[in-house]
ZAMARGU-4260 file (C-alpha; in steps of 0.2 Angstrom, whole numbers, plus 5000, padded with zeros to 4 digits):
<rodrens>
0) 5688/5240/5463 | 5705/5244/5470 | 5711/5261/5473 | 5722/5262/5459 | 5708/5260/5447
5) 5696/5272/5455 | 5690/5287/5447 | 5698/5304/5451 | 5682/5314/5454 | 5689/5326/5467
10) 5705/5334/5471 | 5714/5331/5487 | 5709/5348/5493 | 5691/5346/5488 | 5690/5330/5497
15) 5697/5338/5513 | 5684/5351/5511 | 5670/5339/5510 | 5676/5326/5524 | 5688/5334/5535
20) 5682/5341/5552 | 5679/5361/5550 | 5690/5373/5557 | 5680/5386/5565 | 5683/5405/5565
25) 5676/5415/5581 | 5661/5420/5572 | 5657/5401/5566 | 5659/5396/5584 | 5646/5408/5590
30) 5635/5400/5576 | 5638/5382/5578 | 5640/5380/5596 | 5625/5389/5601 | 5612/5377/5608
35) 5593/5378/5606 | 5581/5374/5620 | 5579/5355/5614 | 5598/5354/5612 | 5600/5360/5630
40) 5588/5347/5636 | 5598/5334/5627 | 5614/5340/5634 | 5608/5338/5652 | 5604/5320/5649
45) 5623/5317/5649 | 5632/5315/5664 | 5651/5321/5664 | 5657/5337/5658 | 5669/5328/5646
50) 5653/5320/5638 | 5643/5336/5638 | 5659/5345/5629 | 5661/5330/5615 | 5641/5332/5613
55) 5643/5349/5609 | 5658/5347/5598 | 5650/5333/5588 | 5633/5343/5587 | 5642/5359/5581
60) 5653/5349/5568 | 5637/5341/5562 | 5627/5356/5559 | 5642/5363/5549 | 5645/5348/5538
65) 5631/5335/5542 | 5645/5322/5545 | 5653/5314/5561 | 5671/5315/5564 | 5683/5305/5574
70) 5694/5316/5584 | 5704/5318/5600 | 5700/5332/5612 | 5718/5339/5611 | 5715/5342/5593
75) 5701/5354/5597 | 5707/5364/5611 | 5701/5381/5605 | 5684/5375/5602 | 5684/5367/5620
80) 5690/5383/5628 | 5675/5393/5618 | 5663/5380/5624 | 5669/5380/5642 | 5668/5399/5642
85) 5649/5399/5635 | 5641/5385/5642 | 5651/5380/5658 | 5656/5397/5665 | 5675/5394/5661
90) 5675/5378/5672 | 5692/5368/5674 | 5694/5354/5661 | 5709/5344/5660 | 5703/5327/5654
95) 5709/5326/5636 | 5708/5307/5635 | 5699/5298/5622 | 5680/5295/5622 | 5673/5277/5623
100) 5666/5272/5606 | 5648/5268/5614 | 5646/5285/5621 | 5652/5293/5604 | 5639/5283/5595
105) 5626/5286/5608 | 5628/5304/5604 | 5628/5303/5587 | 5610/5293/5588 | 5604/5309/5599
110) 5611/5321/5585 | 5603/5310/5571 | 5585/5310/5579 | 5587/5329/5583 | 5590/5333/5565
115) 5579/5319/5557 | 5595/5312/5548 | 5599/5294/5544 | 5615/5284/5542 | 5618/5277/5525
120) 5614/5259/5529 | 5614/5244/5517 | 5597/5249/5509 | 5602/5267/5506 | 5618/5261/5499
125) 5608/5250/5486 | 5597/5265/5482 | 5612/5276/5479 | 5619/5263/5467 | 5602/5264/5457
130) 5602/5283/5458 | 5620/5283/5451 | 5615/5273/5437 | 5600/5285/5433 | 5613/5300/5434
135) 5625/5290/5423 | 5611/5289/5409 | 5609/5308/5410 | 5627/5312/5408 | 5643/5302/5409
140) 5652/5314/5418 | 5659/5308/5435 | 5657/5325/5443 | 5639/5327/5437 | 5635/5309/5445
145) 5644/5315/5461 | 5635/5330/5463 | 5618/5322/5459 | 5622/5309/5473 | 5626/5323/5485
150) 5610/5331/5481 | 5600/5315/5483 | 5609/5311/5501 | 5604/5329/5506 | 5586/5329/5501
155) 5584/5312/5509 | 5593/5318/5524 | 5606/5303/5523 | 5625/5305/5530 | 5636/5305/5515
160) 5646/5289/5514 | 5666/5289/5513 | 5673/5295/5497 | 5680/5278/5492 | 5663/5271/5492
165) 5656/5285/5481 | 5670/5283/5470 | 5667/5264/5468 | 5647/5268/5466 | 5651/5280/5452
170) 5664/5270/5444 | 5653/5255/5443 | 5638/5266/5437 | 5649/5271/5423 | 5654/5254/5419
175) 5637/5248/5420 | 5631/5262/5408 | 5645/5259/5396 | 5642/5240/5396 | 5624/5243/5393
180) 5627/5255/5378 | 5641/5244/5371 | 5628/5229/5371 | 5615/5240/5362 | 5627/5246/5349
185) 5635/5229/5346 | 5617/5222/5343 | 5612/5237/5332 | 5627/5240/5320 | 5631/5228/5306
190) 5647/5225/5299 | 5645/5237/5285 | 5640/5251/5298 | 5655/5247/5308 | 5667/5249/5292
195) 5659/5266/5288 | 5662/5272/5306 | 5680/5265/5305 | 5683/5275/5289 | 5681/5291/5299
200) 5697/5286/5308 | 5707/5284/5291 | 5718/5296/5284 | 5721/5290/5266 | 5724/5308/5259
205) 5734/5314/5274 | 5720/5321/5285 | 5708/5310/5294 | 5690/5311/5289 | 5685/5315/5306
210) 5696/5329/5308 | 5690/5337/5292 | 5672/5336/5298 | 5676/5343/5315 | 5680/5360/5306
215) 5665/5371/5308 | 5663/5387/5298 | 5673/5402/5303 | 5660/5414/5297 | 5644/5415/5285
220) 5654/5418/5270 | 5648/5408/5254 | 5664/5397/5253 | 5662/5392/5273 | 5644/5389/5270
225) 5647/5379/5255 | 5660/5368/5264 | 5647/5366/5278 | 5634/5360/5266 | 5646/5347/5259
230) 5650/5341/5276 | 5633/5339/5279 | 5630/5329/5263 | 5645/5318/5268 | 5638/5315/5286
235) 5621/5311/5281 | 5621/5292/5279 | 5630/5291/5296 | 5617/5303/5304 | 5603/5293/5298
240) 5612/5278/5306 | 5613/5288/5322 | 5596/5294/5322 | 5590/5276/5322 | 5601/5269/5335
245) 5603/5283/5349 | 5585/5283/5353 | 5587/5265/5358 | 5600/5268/5369 | 5589/5280/5380
250) 5601/5292/5385 | 5599/5310/5388 | 5604/5324/5375 | 5617/5329/5388 | 5625/5313/5387
255) 5626/5312/5368 | 5633/5330/5370 | 5646/5323/5381 | 5651/5307/5372 | 5652/5318/5357
260) 5664/5330/5365 | 5676/5315/5369 | 5679/5314/5350 | 5685/5331/5351 | 5694/5329/5367
265) 5704/5313/5362 | 5716/5311/5347 | 5712/5299/5333 | 5727/5289/5340 | 5719/5287/5357
270) 5702/5283/5350 | 5709/5269/5340 | 5716/5261/5357 | 5699/5261/5365 | 5685/5247/5364
275) 5678/5246/5346 | 5660/5247/5352 | 5664/5261/5364 | 5672/5271/5351 | 5658/5267/5338
280) 5647/5274/5352 | 5657/5290/5353 | 5657/5292/5334 | 5638/5290/5332 | 5635/5304/5346
285) 5648/5314/5337 | 5640/5313/5320 | 5623/5316/5327 | 5628/5331/5337 | 5639/5338/5322
290) 5625/5337/5311 | 5613/5346/5321 | 5626/5359/5323 | 5628/5359/5304 | 5609/5363/5304
295) 5611/5376/5317 | 5625/5384/5308 | 5616/5384/5292 | 5599/5391/5299 | 5609/5405/5309
300) 5618/5410/5292 | 5600/5410/5283 | 5593/5421/5297 | 5608/5432/5297 | 5608/5435/5278
305) 5590/5437/5277 | 5591/5450/5291 | 5604/5460/5280 | 5594/5459/5265 | 5578/5464/5274
310) 5589/5479/5282 | 5595/5483/5265 | 5578/5484/5257 | 5570/5494/5270 | 5585/5506/5269
315) 5585/5507/5250 | 5566/5511/5250 | 5568/5525/5263 | 5581/5533/5253 | 5571/5532/5237
320) 5557/5541/5246 | 5569/5554/5253 | 5576/5556/5236 | 5560/5558/5228 | 5554/5571/5240
325) 5571/5580/5238 | 5571/5579/5219 | 5553/5585/5217 | 5554/5598/5231 | 5559/5612/5218
330) 5546/5606/5205 | 5531/5606/5218 | 5536/5624/5221 | 5535/5628/5203 | 5518/5620/5202
335) 5514/5633/5216 | 5519/5647/5205 | 5508/5639/5191 | 5494/5639/5201 | 5498/5658/5205
340) 5497/5661/5186 | 5481/5653/5184 | 5473/5664/5198 | 5482/5679/5193 | 5469/5693/5192
345) 5480/5704/5180 | 5477/5691/5166 | 5464/5698/5156 | 5449/5685/5151 | 5452/5689/5133
350) 5470/5681/5134 | 5472/5666/5123 | 5475/5649/5132 | 5489/5645/5122 | 5498/5662/5129
355) 5494/5656/5147 | 5501/5638/5142 | 5516/5645/5135 | 5519/5655/5152 | 5515/5639/5162
360) 5528/5628/5152 | 5541/5642/5154 | 5540/5637/5173 | 5540/5619/5170 | 5540/5610/5154
365) 5526/5599/5147 | 5534/5581/5151 | 5539/5586/5169 | 5521/5594/5172 | 5513/5579/5165
370) 5523/5567/5177 | 5518/5578/5193 | 5500/5579/5187 | 5499/5560/5186 | 5508/5557/5202
375) 5496/5570/5211 | 5480/5561/5203 | 5486/5543/5205 | 5494/5542/5222 | 5490/5551/5238
380) 5507/5547/5244 | 5524/5538/5238 | 5522/5519/5238 | 5537/5514/5249 | 5533/5496/5247
385) 5535/5497/5228 | 5553/5503/5231 | 5556/5488/5242 | 5550/5476/5229 | 5561/5485/5215
390) 5576/5482/5227 | 5572/5464/5228 | 5573/5463/5209 | 5591/5469/5209 | 5596/5458/5223
395) 5589/5442/5214 | 5605/5435/5209 | 5613/5437/5226 | 5599/5429/5236 | 5598/5415/5224
400) 5616/5412/5226 | 5617/5414/5244 | 5600/5408/5251 | 5594/5395/5240 | 5608/5382/5244
405) 5604/5383/5262 | 5585/5383/5259 | 5588/5367/5249 | 5599/5358/5263 | 5587/5361/5279
410) 5573/5350/5281 | 5560/5362/5287 | 5543/5356/5296 | 5529/5362/5306 | 5515/5356/5317
415) 5501/5362/5305 | 5500/5349/5291 | 5489/5362/5281 | 5501/5376/5282 | 5500/5385/5265
420) 5519/5391/5267 | 5525/5373/5269 | 5516/5369/5252 | 5525/5383/5244 | 5542/5377/5252
425) 5540/5359/5247 | 5535/5365/5229 | 5550/5376/5227 | 5562/5363/5233 | 5554/5351/5221
430) 5557/5363/5207 | 5575/5367/5211 | 5578/5349/5213 | 5572/5345/5196 | 5583/5359/5190
435) 5567/5367/5181 | 5563/5385/5180 | 5549/5393/5188 | 5544/5403/5173 | 5540/5386/5165
440) 5526/5381/5177 | 5508/5387/5174 | 5503/5400/5187 | 5488/5389/5192 | 5502/5375/5198
445) 5511/5386/5209 | 5505/5387/5227 | 5500/5405/5231 | 5488/5403/5246 | 5502/5409/5259
450) 5503/5426/5249 | 5495/5439/5260 | 5482/5452/5251 | 5494/5467/5255 | 5509/5459/5245
455) 5499/5452/5229 | 5499/5469/5220 | 5517/5468/5219 | 5519/5450/5215 | 5509/5450/5199
460) 5510/5459/5182 | 5502/5456/5165 | 5510/5449/5149 | 5508/5455/5132 | 5492/5445/5130
465) 5486/5453/5146 | 5487/5437/5156 | 5491/5437/5174 | 5509/5433/5176 | 5519/5429/5193
470) 5535/5438/5196 | 5545/5423/5200 | 5560/5432/5209 | 5548/5441/5220 | 5539/5425/5224
475) 5555/5416/5229 | 5560/5429/5239 | 5543/5431/5249 | 5545/5412/5253 | 5562/5415/5261
480) 5556/5431/5270 | 5541/5421/5277 | 5552/5407/5281 | 5564/5419/5291 | 5550/5426/5301
485) 5542/5408/5305 | 5558/5401/5311 | 5561/5415/5323 | 5543/5413/5330 | 5545/5395/5332
490) 5531/5390/5320 | 5543/5383/5308 | 5557/5372/5314 | 5571/5359/5310 | 5570/5343/5320
495) 5588/5339/5316 | 5595/5354/5325 | 5598/5360/5342 | 5593/5378/5342 | 5579/5377/5330
500) 5569/5361/5334 | 5551/5361/5341 | 5549/5367/5358 | 5540/5350/5361 | 5556/5340/5355
505) 5566/5350/5368 | 5556/5343/5383 | 5556/5326/5392 | 5546/5314/5381 | 5529/5308/5386
510) 5536/5290/5391 | 5548/5297/5403 | 5536/5310/5410 | 5525/5296/5417 | 5538/5295/5431
515) 5536/5314/5434 | 5534/5313/5453 | 5550/5304/5456 | 5560/5315/5445 | 5554/5331/5454
520) 5559/5322/5470 | 5576/5317/5463 | 5580/5334/5458 | 5574/5341/5474 | 5562/5353/5466
525) 5552/5356/5482 | 5540/5369/5476 | 5535/5357/5462 | 5530/5345/5474 | 5518/5357/5483
530) 5500/5357/5476 | 5500/5373/5465 | 5483/5379/5473 | 5492/5379/5490 | 5507/5387/5483
535) 5497/5401/5474 | 5488/5405/5490 | 5504/5406/5500 | 5510/5418/5486 | 5494/5428/5487
540) 5495/5431/5505 | 5513/5435/5504 | 5511/5448/5490 | 5495/5456/5495 | 5502/5459/5513
545) 5517/5466/5505 | 5508/5478/5494 | 5500/5486/5509 | 5514/5486/5520 | 5526/5494/5507
550) 5513/5508/5504 | 5510/5511/5522 | 5530/5513/5526 | 5531/5525/5512 | 5516/5536/5517
555) 5521/5535/5536 | 5538/5541/5531 | 5547/5525/5538 | 5554/5522/5520 | 5563/5538/5518
560) 5571/5533/5502 | 5556/5534/5491 | 5552/5552/5486 | 5534/5555/5484 | 5528/5572/5474
565) 5511/5577/5474 | 5502/5583/5458 | 5485/5591/5455 | 5475/5574/5453 | 5488/5561/5459
570) 5505/5556/5467 | 5521/5550/5458 | 5536/5542/5466 | 5554/5540/5463 | 5568/5529/5470
575) 5584/5538/5466 | 5597/5527/5456 | 5614/5530/5464 | 5627/5520/5456 | 5643/5516/5466
580) 5659/5514/5457 | 5667/5497/5458 | 5682/5495/5469 | 5699/5489/5461 | 5717/5491/5467
585) 5714/5494/5485 | 5728/5505/5492 | 5734/5491/5504 | 5742/5482/5489 | 5752/5498/5485
590) 5765/5494/5499 | 5767/5475/5493 | 5783/5471/5483 | 5781/5468/5465 | 5779/5450/5459
595) 5778/5443/5441 | 5765/5433/5434 | 5775/5417/5432 | 5779/5417/5452 | 5761/5419/5456
600) 5756/5403/5445 | 5770/5394/5454 | 5765/5400/5471 | 5746/5395/5468 | 5752/5378/5462
605) 5762/5375/5477 | 5745/5378/5487 | 5733/5368/5477 | 5743/5358/5464 | 5732/5364/5449
610) 5745/5360/5436 | 5742/5341/5441 | 5726/5342/5432 | 5735/5343/5415 | 5735/5326/5408
615) 5744/5321/5392 | 5732/5319/5377 | 5737/5301/5375 | 5732/5298/5394 | 5741/5295/5409
620) 5752/5281/5401 | 5760/5292/5389 | 5778/5294/5394 | 5777/5312/5395 | 5772/5323/5409
625) 5769/5342/5407 | 5784/5352/5412 | 5780/5367/5423 | 5793/5378/5414 | 5784/5375/5397
630) 5766/5373/5403 | 5765/5389/5412 | 5772/5401/5397 | 5758/5392/5388 | 5745/5397/5400
635) 5752/5414/5400 | 5753/5415/5381 | 5734/5410/5380 | 5728/5420/5395 | 5736/5437/5391
640) 5732/5436/5372 | 5749/5436/5368 | 5749/5419/5358 | 5762/5406/5357 | 5772/5413/5343
645) 5775/5430/5352 | 5778/5420/5369 | 5792/5412/5359 | 5799/5428/5354 | 5799/5436/5372
650) 5804/5422/5382 | 5817/5409/5383 | 5806/5394/5377 | 5805/5393/5358 | 5789/5392/5349
655) 5790/5373/5344 | 5791/5368/5362 | 5776/5379/5367 | 5766/5373/5353 | 5769/5355/5357
660) 5765/5357/5374 | 5750/5367/5371 | 5744/5354/5359 | 5747/5339/5372 | 5741/5347/5387
665) 5729/5361/5385 | 5712/5357/5382 | 5695/5365/5386 | 5688/5353/5398 | 5705/5351/5408
670) 5705/5371/5409 | 5688/5371/5417 | 5693/5358/5430 | 5709/5368/5433 | 5699/5384/5437
675) 5687/5374/5448 | 5703/5368/5457 | 5709/5386/5460 | 5691/5394/5465 | 5689/5379/5477
680) 5706/5383/5485 | 5701/5402/5487 | 5685/5396/5495 | 5694/5387/5509 | 5705/5402/5513
685) 5701/5410/5531 | 5696/5427/5522 | 5683/5419/5511 | 5669/5419/5523 | 5672/5439/5525
690) 5668/5442/5508 | 5650/5435/5510 | 5637/5448/5508 | 5625/5449/5523 | 5631/5431/5528
695) 5626/5424/5510 | 5637/5420/5495 | 5629/5433/5484 | 5634/5430/5466 | 5633/5440/5449
700) 5634/5438/5430 | 5638/5449/5417 | 5646/5449/5399 | 5661/5459/5394 | 5664/5463/5376
705) 5680/5458/5366 | 5683/5464/5348 | 5690/5449/5337 | 5702/5453/5322 | 5698/5435/5315
710) 5680/5432/5312 | 5672/5415/5319 | 5653/5411/5319 | 5651/5419/5337 | 5659/5435/5331
715) 5645/5447/5328 | 5643/5466/5324 | 5639/5478/5339 | 5642/5495/5334 | 5641/5501/5352
720) 5656/5492/5356 | 5666/5487/5340 | 5660/5500/5328 | 5661/5492/5311 | 5670/5476/5317
725) 5665/5461/5326 | 5667/5453/5343 | 5661/5441/5355 | 5655/5441/5374 | 5664/5433/5389
730) 5650/5430/5400 | 5656/5427/5418 | 5649/5423/5435 | 5657/5431/5449 | 5654/5426/5468
735) 5664/5433/5482 | 5676/5440/5470 | 5680/5423/5462 | 5676/5420/5444 | 5667/5403/5447
740) 5660/5400/5429 | 5662/5408/5412 | 5658/5405/5394 | 5659/5414/5377 | 5643/5419/5368
745) 5639/5429/5353 | 5640/5449/5355 | 5621/5448/5348 | 5615/5436/5360 | 5604/5441/5375
750) 5613/5438/5391 | 5597/5433/5400 | 5596/5417/5390 | 5612/5411/5399 | 5608/5416/5418
755) 5601/5400/5423 | 5613/5390/5412 | 5628/5397/5420 | 5621/5396/5438 | 5615/5379/5437
760) 5629/5372/5429 | 5642/5379/5442 | 5654/5365/5445 | 5664/5373/5460 | 5660/5370/5478
765) 5655/5389/5480 | 5636/5388/5479 | 5627/5406/5479 | 5610/5408/5486 | 5607/5425/5479
770) 5611/5431/5461 | 5611/5447/5452 | 5612/5454/5435 | 5609/5470/5427 | 5594/5474/5416
775) 5603/5464/5402 | 5600/5448/5412 | 5582/5450/5415 | 5567/5442/5404 | 5550/5435/5406
780) 5555/5419/5415 | 5570/5420/5424 | 5562/5425/5440 | 5551/5409/5439 | 5565/5397/5434
785) 5577/5403/5447 | 5564/5403/5460 | 5558/5385/5456 | 5576/5380/5456 | 5578/5387/5474
790) 5589/5402/5470 | 5583/5421/5473 | 5585/5431/5458 | 5589/5449/5463 | 5593/5460/5447
795) 5596/5479/5446 | 5585/5489/5435 | 5591/5505/5428 | 5574/5514/5428 | 5566/5504/5443
800) 5551/5517/5445 | 5546/5515/5426 | 5550/5495/5426 | 5538/5494/5441 | 5524/5505/5436
805) 5522/5494/5420 | 5526/5476/5428 | 5519/5477/5446 | 5505/5463/5447 | 5492/5458/5461
810) 5480/5445/5464 | 5465/5457/5464 | 5458/5469/5450 | 5468/5486/5449 | 5452/5494/5456
815) 5455/5486/5472 | 5472/5495/5474 | 5466/5513/5467 | 5470/5522/5483 | 5488/5516/5484
820) 5504/5526/5479 | 5512/5509/5472 | 5499/5498/5464 | 5498/5484/5453 | 5493/5487/5434
825) 5484/5470/5431 | 5477/5455/5440 | 5488/5439/5440 | 5478/5425/5429 | 5479/5411/5443
830) 5468/5400/5433 | 5480/5399/5418 | 5494/5394/5429 | 5484/5380/5438 | 5478/5373/5421
835) 5496/5373/5414 | 5506/5369/5429 | 5509/5351/5424 | 5518/5357/5408 | 5528/5370/5419
840) 5533/5356/5429 | 5538/5346/5414 | 5549/5361/5408 | 5557/5363/5424 | 5562/5344/5425
845) 5569/5346/5406 | 5580/5359/5412 | 5585/5348/5426 | 5588/5334/5415 | 5597/5344/5402
850) 5586/5336/5388 | 5593/5350/5377 | 5605/5364/5379 | 5597/5375/5393 | 5599/5392/5386
855) 5589/5386/5370 | 5574/5382/5380 | 5576/5399/5391 | 5578/5408/5374 | 5562/5401/5367
860) 5552/5403/5384 | 5557/5421/5384 | 5554/5426/5366 | 5539/5437/5362 | 5537/5431/5344
865) 5525/5417/5349 | 5516/5414/5364 | 5506/5397/5369 | 5496/5394/5384 | 5510/5387/5394
870) 5523/5400/5390 | 5509/5413/5396 | 5507/5403/5412 | 5524/5403/5416 | 5526/5422/5412
875) 5511/5424/5425 | 5521/5415/5438 | 5536/5424/5434 | 5526/5440/5437 | 5521/5434/5455
880) 5540/5432/5459 | 5546/5447/5450 | 5532/5458/5460 | 5538/5452/5477 | 5555/5456/5472
885) 5551/5473/5466 | 5542/5477/5483 | 5556/5471/5493 | 5569/5481/5483 | 5559/5496/5485
890) 5558/5493/5504 | 5575/5487/5508 | 5590/5498/5507 | 5602/5483/5512 | 5595/5473/5497
895) 5599/5488/5484 | 5616/5489/5492 | 5619/5471/5492 | 5614/5470/5473 | 5625/5485/5469
900) 5640/5477/5479 | 5638/5461/5470 | 5637/5469/5453 | 5652/5480/5457 | 5662/5465/5461
905) 5658/5458/5444 | 5663/5475/5436 | 5679/5475/5446 | 5684/5458/5440 | 5681/5463/5421
910) 5694/5477/5423 | 5706/5465/5430 | 5702/5453/5415 | 5705/5468/5403 | 5722/5470/5411
915) 5726/5452/5410 | 5722/5450/5392 | 5732/5466/5388 | 5742/5459/5372 | 5736/5465/5355
920) 5728/5480/5363 | 5715/5468/5369 | 5709/5462/5352 | 5708/5444/5350 | 5716/5435/5335
925) 5712/5417/5337 | 5706/5408/5322 | 5693/5396/5329 | 5679/5396/5342 | 5688/5382/5351
930) 5704/5394/5353 | 5691/5408/5358 | 5686/5396/5373 | 5703/5391/5377 | 5708/5409/5378
935) 5693/5413/5390 | 5697/5399/5401 | 5716/5403/5402 | 5713/5421/5405 | 5700/5416/5419
940) 5714/5405/5425 | 5727/5420/5427 | 5713/5431/5435 | 5709/5416/5447 | 5727/5415/5452
945) 5728/5434/5455 | 5713/5433/5466 | 5720/5417/5476 | 5736/5427/5478 | 5729/5443/5485
950) 5717/5433/5496 | 5730/5422/5503 | 5739/5438/5509 | 5723/5445/5517 | 5720/5427/5525
955) 5738/5427/5532 | 5736/5446/5538 | 5719/5440/5547 | 5728/5425/5555 | 5742/5437/5561
960) 5730/5450/5567 | 5721/5437/5579 | 5737/5431/5585 | 5744/5448/5589 | 5728/5457/5593
965) 5731/5469/5580 | 5714/5478/5575 | 5709/5473/5558 | 5690/5476/5556 | 5692/5484/5540
970) 5700/5469/5532 | 5685/5461/5526 | 5681/5476/5515 | 5697/5474/5505 | 5694/5467/5488
975) 5707/5455/5482 | 5704/5461/5465 | 5721/5471/5463 | 5735/5470/5452 | 5746/5486/5454
980) 5758/5475/5462 | 5759/5462/5448 | 5769/5463/5433 | 5761/5455/5418 | 5774/5462/5405
985) 5792/5461/5400 | 5803/5447/5395 | 5800/5430/5403 | 5814/5418/5408 | 5806/5402/5411
990) 5821/5390/5412 | 5827/5399/5427 | 5820/5394/5444 | 5805/5406/5448 | 5805/5419/5462
995) 5798/5409/5478 | 5783/5419/5486 | 5784/5418/5504 | 5768/5427/5512 | 5773/5427/5529
1000) 5791/5436/5524 | 5780/5449/5513 | 5770/5454/5528 | 5785/5454/5539 | 5793/5467/5527
1005) 5779/5479/5528 | 5777/5492/5540 | 5763/5490/5552 | 5758/5508/5552 | 5757/5507/5533
1010) 5745/5493/5533 | 5734/5502/5545 | 5733/5518/5535 | 5729/5509/5519 | 5716/5499/5529
1015) 5707/5513/5537 | 5706/5524/5521 | 5687/5526/5518 | 5688/5531/5500 | 5696/5513/5497
1020) 5684/5502/5505 | 5672/5491/5496 | 5655/5499/5499
</rodrens>
């Protein structure tokens, strides 16, 4: 494969970051050029000082990147001076000539043996090619395969081969996989099948069929849902075809999703130019995935509407009960007056009863008194359920019109073949398909076993002949209500769905699971390779020791932050919650000159060439390249929420040019690549390591709510944030101030379901080892999942004392800890974990393989609705990891501060994002979910550029301080989240040359005393 045809996987900067020799800071020289006892012994096997220096250099660079580099000694003089000072007492050294090849290679062999690493020999390269083919079957994305290969090499302790070789391996693997898939497609598709697929790309009515089907419902209105049902009917024959062929391709659901996305990504024009069999593969995957999405949309609509009906019914019943008591309150007082008449001693015993009645009826007339008497005799309290069923009667026309079409479209199934609800569902569908009325069926022929005893009294009445009669509207609603509950619990599911298929279908199939050991090894899930009994014993020793030591430190007063309060019969404790404010707009940036957003984008592009990622939708062969002066205004228009039309009004680029540029160049996948490019560039700046928290990259994720003026499926109600309106959540992961990953989720979705998803699918070179969220990011499985994948989960709980008092567990019975202040509430069920460990491993491998959308698996695992043995076992393992974290959190002030600092950075970023998306008062007005996702990425892009610009200034100041000896200890505490010196507003003139940003000139123009004053202001430093 010649270089022109090689895949572009990494940018030039990313290649350099991976393969170039490291440039150490002073702190890094201390870390990497220090020698252990063994390394010192190796050093003194060498003879000359030159050879020893070269050995230390090779050793230090290898420790940093696990690669070897060819370099001249004159290129690394600063490193040599440090080595001479630390290891050779500042000995004189002037021989900067080259080292002979034999010496260099011999030293490399010593280093390889020291760290138990291996060169990528011919056998390793063959293994790597096989690994690439396996990865290509999981996902066709080159970057995914690349990362899998890097992980594989790291796990096997093999030196990473050259980039061109990896390009070739990945390119060949993708080509091999495509050819394999094409052969299967060609064999399985008939000419008629090919013709049906080809019709998707025809436009006899002016609109391509595929374009029509792409459009998903904007909301849950009847018109939108009816259109979705019609699309489902239209897709069904091709879905059946895809459903029969795709399993034979033996590709993952992630690959199906990826190939389906290419139909969204490419225009019809470009699809027609591809290999026919390859296009048929894309179309089959698209139809398969779109049909699943259709079922998801319909089921979500069903659940949404049933929830609304349920809320309406409960509210109506409560109102009726309230009204009843309110209306009858005066009448019941009058009943008391009547009773006083009866017991009145002043009434003569000779008084005629008619006279007493006349007096009674003057208080309450006979009909009203009769009604009250019957109520007192017949009921002890008002029957609220009766009011609910009365409301259902009045809603019958509505739910038949709104719910029945969805009910008839979805194919519901369950694992229990004798489930009485399924009998009722099938019966009801058959009745409606025959267009018959339920009234015409004899009651004996209608399935009723699923009706619970408590509901029976409301579902039956008697006809004129005193025969038992079923109230059919209530019967139909009860089926819908039961189905609604069972869908949410997971007992009933839809196989042709993504979110609502059975949990078993979400996992690796049994045939694949036979190779579980190799898969666990391939994904480097080291804790799953250890025998579970041994792993649990290690956790037990650790947890039990921590329980004792933490309590001792509290009682001895060494932990002075836990406040203990004595009561008569017991002690209680509290850990004060001190939430510090997030730092934004550090005063250092006050002294900088104002710069507009356009100039910042040009500056960042000069540094990392992110605009090169924007390719014309027709491909690199299209005779059109994105012009900076039209592409940049499009990015600003999207990112600021201004919109292209408004940008056309306030700039010198008209709307038509902006719309054309946006349609041709701005796509979601491209924007994600661009954001990765900018994030990676920021991570290479000298200031970046100074943003580490306790020498670790400590990330956080949190959601930010945005109101939507135009509804989409993901726009949901949240009265706390939107009042009566709807909105979405932008869920973002921030590491060292950089927004490295983001996605849009519904405002009603639980953020904890996306923690692993956003962390594991991070495609930047910034790899966090610790991750924090607030309480919204916690559930019953996140500690377990992140632990088994090698991350440390470190959330912040608002009420930590109450949380620990309910959720601390131990390996002993609670009576064992009776004398302790902080004590477990229950014993861990280790037997259950051991019994279900193989199933837990299967779940973890399924998450790694992406057999389905990861947040779907996490949602099902963390759901309280239905607990099976495996889920309970995973929760038990989660309790162990969670308990260890609780104890560490109580005992470590630095951990609490670090968690708070990481979350503060996320909150600071949200404030920047809010300022960036200022237009239209921050309310989104995009018409589709796709547009919302593009806005999210463009807004992140603008914010990313602001962070890069500020970090670049700080980096230059850091370098300058080293050169001049100027004291800059406070520099690392300045947050690059600042925008008081940036102008987002005003009229834009893009046709003119932008203002050139020169960082050195900016710093030269600033008074040194002003810088020092701003740096030493304690109230503005990041805590």
